[in-house]
C-alpha positions, -999 to +999 in steps of 0.1 A: -105-145-079-083-172-097-107-184-116-109-152-133-071-151-135-069-183-148-072-159-182-041-137-184-060-109-199-086-102-166-053-091-150-054-060-161-093-052-143-086-077-114-063-058-084-048-071-051-063-049-018-037-040+003-049-026+036-030-018+066-035-055+084-021-067+051+013-045+060+019-049+095+003-084+102+009-104+067+037-128+063+065-124+051+056-107+019+028-081+023+008-090+000-029-094+002-050-127-008-081-105-017-088-092-055-115-066-069-126-060-100-113-027-107-121-009-142-108+025-130-117+052-153-126+028-179-157+038-203-182+016-204-177+001-242-137-002-230-149-025-198-172-048-224-137-060-236-140-083-207-174-095-208-169-122-181-158-097-159-184-071-167-213-095-163-204-098-123-203-061-119-239-063-135-254-088-114-240-078-082-229-041-084-255-028-109-286-035-082-272-020-050-260+012-078-294+020-086-308+018-051-287+051-045-290+086-043-292+111-074-269+135-063-229+133-052-217+098-050-250+083-055-257+100-087-219+090-095-225+053-088-256+054-110-241+071-135-209+049-137-222+019-124-191-005-133-165+017-120-156+024-087-175+056-064-149+084-044-118+065-060-085+080-053-073+088-087-047+117-076-027+085-061-026+063-094-021+091-109+014+099-088+022+061-090+015+053-129+045+048-142+063+037-114+069-003-108+066-003-072+061+025-044+064+028-005+037+019+017+028+022+058+000+014+074-021+046+087-022+029+124+011+009+135+031+002+166+066+009+146+079+027+120+074+003+092+080+015+056+075-015+028+082-020-009+052-030-028+042-031-063+019-002-083-001-027-097-029-030-064-054-014-049-048+007-015-075+010+011-080+041+033-060+023+062-026+026+043-005+056+033+012+054-003+043+072-006+049+080-048+088+071-045+101+038-059+141+041-050+158+030-022+171+060-010+137+069-006+129+039+014+160+045+033+149+079+048+118+072+055+121+038+074+155+055+092+153+063+130+150+097+125+118+098+108+107+070+133+114+100+155+104+128+141+065+102+136+062+102+171+067+137+177+043+147+152+019+122+148-015+115+171-015+084+192-044+059+189-041+036+216+003+030+221+001+027+183+011+057+160-016+075+140+009+087+110-005+123+095+004+134+059-002+170+068+016+171+101+042+144+102+051+138+063+050+173+046+068+187+074+095+162+074+126+177+064+145+157+035+180+156+036+191+181+009+203+161-031+190+127-011+178+116-043+210+117-058+224+098-031+243+065-041+250+052-004+214+059+007+205+040-021+227+015-015+220+010+024+184+013+016+185-020-007+208-037+016+185-034+047+154-044+029+172-072+016+184-083+048+149-074+066+129-098+037+149-125+044+144-124+082+110-120+078+110-152+058+130-177+073+113-167+108+078-173+088+072-132+108+050-105+098+068-068+099+053-060+137+064-093+151+098-086+131+102-048+150+087-058+182+123-082+179+139-052+167+133-031+197+135-059+223+172-052+239+176-090+249+171-106+211+208-110+205+202-136+177+238-130+153+217-133+122+189-110+131+220-087+147+231-079+114 
């Protein structure tokens, strides 16, 4: 990926991959070191504008696609061999035009929401919320939403397995929350402090919230 990205043009068809582990375990930015060639819904003629990248797909992906079944995803993979199969197009349409979005791991020990750029590919272990405001971040990162998640999500061991239908779609957002300047300011201040503390300690978000919920944690900077 780094070799291909030496040509800035290739950045349009190479995306970082963000998975659940990148959200909960990475230090401290939440960004992944994994990348994928991503032509999205581009036609083959459009994809040919990146010959160096398309050559890799033709050599490594096309032979596998040609062995696929002649129906369903297999048929789509044969016909559109340069594209991803089973793409989450509605997700990317929802965040199109946003500079950033909110993400949460599908399985997590804590109510931990992160703000990431929208140019990434998100795998099936990530929930993406099509919001770019700190007001939305304030609400989803709040204790209220955390308790709602614990009450309405299923469990995987000690971890919460977040549910769109049971948790997010039933959550009672405050009235006129999107116009709240105080929620916007609080969210930005909280995200800044949390990011600074994670960087200072070189901690993942899971490690940070383990300290957050530790009654013996009394470090002055962290107590802010």
